[in-house]
Each structure stands twice: as structure tokens, then as C-alpha cells.
N, C-alpha and C positions, 0 to 999 in steps of 0.2 A: 155491412159487417163481414163479407167475403174479404174486402180489401184490408180491413183491420187484422182479420183472422190470418191473412198472408204476411202481413206485415209482422204479426207477433211470432209467426212460425221463422221467418225470416230471421229475427233477431235472436230466437233460440238457437239458430242452426250457426249463426255467426258467434253467438257466446260460447257455444261448446267447443267449435272449432278453432277458436285462437288459442294458440300454443302460450304457455308462460313465456316471459322475456328470457332468452338465452343468451350466452355469448356464442362464438362462432369458432370456425378454423382460422387461426391467425393467418394474415397475409399482408405482407408490405412491411413497412418501416415504424418501429415504436420506440419511444424514448421514456426511460424511466429514471429521473433525478432521484439520489439519494443524499439528503441534507440533514445531518445530524442522526438521521435513523440508523445508519451503517455507515462508518468512517473507514476510509482507506486512505494510507499514508505513504507517501512516497518521499524519503528524506534527501533524495538527489539536490545537491547544491552546494553553495560555499559558506564556511563556517569561520568563526575566529573565537578561540576558546583561551582563557587564560587560567592555568592551573597555578597550584603552590610552587610548582617547579619551572614549568615552561608555559610561553606564551605562542599560541600555534594557530596558524591559518591553513584550511586545507579545504578540499573539494571532495565530495563523496558521489559516486555514479551506482545508482541502485539498479539491479537486475530485476528480470520478470520473477525470478523464483525467491526475492527477498534478500538474495546476497547483496554484498556490495565492496567495493574497492574504493581506492581513494589515495591522492597525493597530498602533501602539504610539507611546510617549512617549519622551523621552530627556532627559538631564541632564548637565552637565560643571560642573565646580566646580576651579578652582586659585587661587593667590592674584591677587586682583584681577579674575579673569573668572567668571563665571557664566553658564551657557546652558541655556535649558530648551524643548524643541521637541516636535512631533508627526510621525510618519513613516508612509509606506505602504510595503507589502513585496509585491514580486511576484516569483515564482520556480516551480521545477518539481522533479520529482523522476525520475530514471532509474535504471536497473540494467543490470548486465552481469553475468553469473553471479552469485555471492555479494556483489558489490560494489553498494550502493546510492548514488547520490550526490545531494545535495540542493545546489542553487544557489539563491541569490535577490540581488536588489537592493534596497536600502534607501534611499529618497527623503525627505529630512528638512528641514524648515523650521523656524524658531522666532527667539525673541527673548533677549535677556540684558543684562548689564551688565558694562562693563570700566570699572574704575577710575572710577565714578560715572557715565559715560555710556551710556545707551540703545544697545545693538546689535540688528542683526537677522543672522541667518546662515542659510546653505543647507549641505548635505552629502549626500554619495551615498556609499554603502558596497556593496562586493560581496562575498558570503561564498561559499565552496565547501566543503562538508561532506561527510563520508562517516560513514553509519551503524555505529558499533560496536555489534555484536550482543551481546558478552560483557558490555559495559559498560553497555548501554541508554542511550546518548549521542550525540550528533553531535559528529565531531573535525574541525576544518580550518583554514581561515585567512580573515582578514577584512581588506579594505584599500579605500582610497577617496581623498575629497578633501573640504575642508572650506572656505568663505570666509565670513569675518564682516565686517560692514560698519558703520562708526559714522557714521551719517546728520548727525549734528549737526557733526560734523568733516569730512565728506564723505571719510573714508578707508575703505579696504578692504584685507583683507589676506587671501591664499588660502594653504592649507598642504595637503600629503599627509597621508593618514591611512596611516601605515606598516603594511607586512604584519605581522600578528600572529597568534598562534594562538587559535584559540577552541575550547572544550568546553562542550556544552550539553547537560543532561539530557532524554531524550526525557519525554513526559508518564507520570505514574505509572502502571505496570501495561503499556505499550506494550512488548510484547518479540516482536512479531512473528507470534504464533499466530492462527490463524483457522480458521473450519471452512465448508465448503461443504454445503449442502443442496439436494437436486434431488428434484422432485416431478413425477412423470411418468404421464401417460395414454397409454395403448396401444391402437392399431389396428392388428391384425395385427402387422406388423413394423416400424409407423412410430410416432415418439413425437411428443408435443406437452406442453407442461406449463411449470412454472416452475421458478426455482433462487433462491437467495439464499447471498450470501457475508456471513457476519458477522464482523467483527473482534473483537479481544480489548477492545478499548474500547467495543463494544456498538454498533457503528454496522453498519446494514445496506445491502446494496448488491444490489437486486434484479436479476433476469433473466429473459429469456425462453428455454425450451428447446425444442429441435427435436432429430430424429436418427431414426434406424433400428436395426434389429438384423439381424445376417446369420447365420443359421443354420449355414451352413458353417464359419465361424470362431468361431461361439460368442460374439460381441462385440458390445457395443453402441457405437455411435458418435454422440456428442451435441455438439451445438453450443449455446453460451450466450451469449446478447448482451443488452448492456444497453439500454435505450430512452430517450428523452428526454434528462434530465440525465445519465443512465448511459451514454450512447453509446459513452464511451471503454472500456467494458469489453466483453470477449470471452474465451471459452474454447472450447476443444476438448477433449473428454475420450473416450478409448477406454477401456471397461470391461467387466467380466464382472459379471452381476447375479444374484441369487437372491431368493427372498421376504424373506428375512432381511438382506441387506448388498449392498453393491456394491463390488467391489475396483477400484479404479483403476488403470490399467496405463500409462496416458500421459495427461498434461494439459499444454497449452501454451496459451498465449495472452498477455492483457495485464490487469492489474489496477492502478488508481491509478499509470499511467505506468511500472509495473513489470513487467518481464517473468516469465511464469510458465512454468516448464519442469522437470516432475516425471515421473520414469520410476519402475515400480514396482521396489524393490529398490534404489535409489540411497542 
């Protein structure tokens, strides 16, 4: 009977003193993938676009801020008139909810021939596009104006480029998926470390991590910021962590000009 009684007391002691399972202070490296739950788009790449006026080939280079620049060549042919030119691209990408908008201006100059006469021309076109997630393409409109001059005849003619629809495929494999890796060092309840956003096209966006752990809520709050050329990158996340994984409860901020807003379970 004593032995049973002792065992019963021990079992009761163990039952009362065992805490509920909790997360812990985050420490080490954690990687969280985002596939379809929260898209992030990098439109850097090479494009071919055929509009009602010009056929264009160009390359875009996207900055961490969401702004981008580019260079390209253009051509136009019809009976009696041929034009060939170079152009620059300047624009940016923004988002609101699930809508991601790409806006840019093309500034073009070049030379050509009109019925045997040498010509020079300049053109400017604006494009406003939206990313079609399902089709992995950009869809929208383009419009602008063009001026053609025949120096030998001292004649010029200007014309509007009528608004027309544009459908441009995104670079191969760019489906908006990405992953976040956080590497944290812990000093009591304070964090310091690094982080990295890796896009599906292999591009890396490095970040600096700071934060703290609150035992009362059992949550870690971590701030991620870019430095130098990546200053336009910023994220704040609330998460619970264990030795094996990090569960992000909420993630907000801005990456590549796009708003990041993720809540667990959405």
C-alpha cells in the first residue's frame, strides 16, 4: 500500500508540474516557403512585344525598390516606310491586395526610310499592365505618339499611337513563389542576425534581422531590413518558434515595391 501510495503521489506531482507545450526563443536557421499563399514578382528579364505600331525586343532590370529600367530595340515596316530605333524603359511596380500593377514609359529614337528618303523619328509610349497570376503574363494597354521627320525635304509628321491591348509573357518560371530564410542569434530574449528572400528565379535579397521574444505571449517579433542597395526592403513578422521550425503568425512589409501582408490561416 505504501508503494502504491507513493507512486500515486509521484504521478500527481508529475501531472501538476508538467507545463503545457510552448514554443521557445528562436535560435538558428529557419526557412519558410511561400507558394501561392503570398506571391512576389520580379519582372527582370528579356521580352518581345508586338504592338499595332512597333515590334520591340527589350530587357528589364528590376531594383529592390520596385523601380526598373531597361533597354531595347524597335522596328516598323509598311509599304514605303521602314523605321528602326533604340529605346529606354523607366517604370515601377506597385500592388494593392492581390492586384499587382506594372507601369512604364518607353522613350524611342531612330532612323529609317520613306519612299527612298532618309528619315529620323522619335516616339514615346506608356504601358499600364497587370500581372495575370493564372496565365503568368502581363495584360494591359499601351498608347503614345510618334514624330517622323524627312530632313532633306524639311517635312515632319506627328501621329498618335492609338491605345491597344498588350499581352506579354512573364520570364520563364516566374510564378510568384519565394522563400524566407531567417538566421538568428539569441542573447536572452533579444535577437540579432541575418535573413534572405530567395525568389523563384534564383535572385537573393539579403536582410538584417533584429527583434525580441516575449515569454508572456510566447511570440517572437522580428524586424527585417535591407541595407545599401536593398534599403527599399522591409518586413516585420510575429512568429512562434521551436528548435525545428518557425510558424509565422503575421508578416507585413514591402518587397520589390509590393506590399506584403500575410496572416496565418488566410
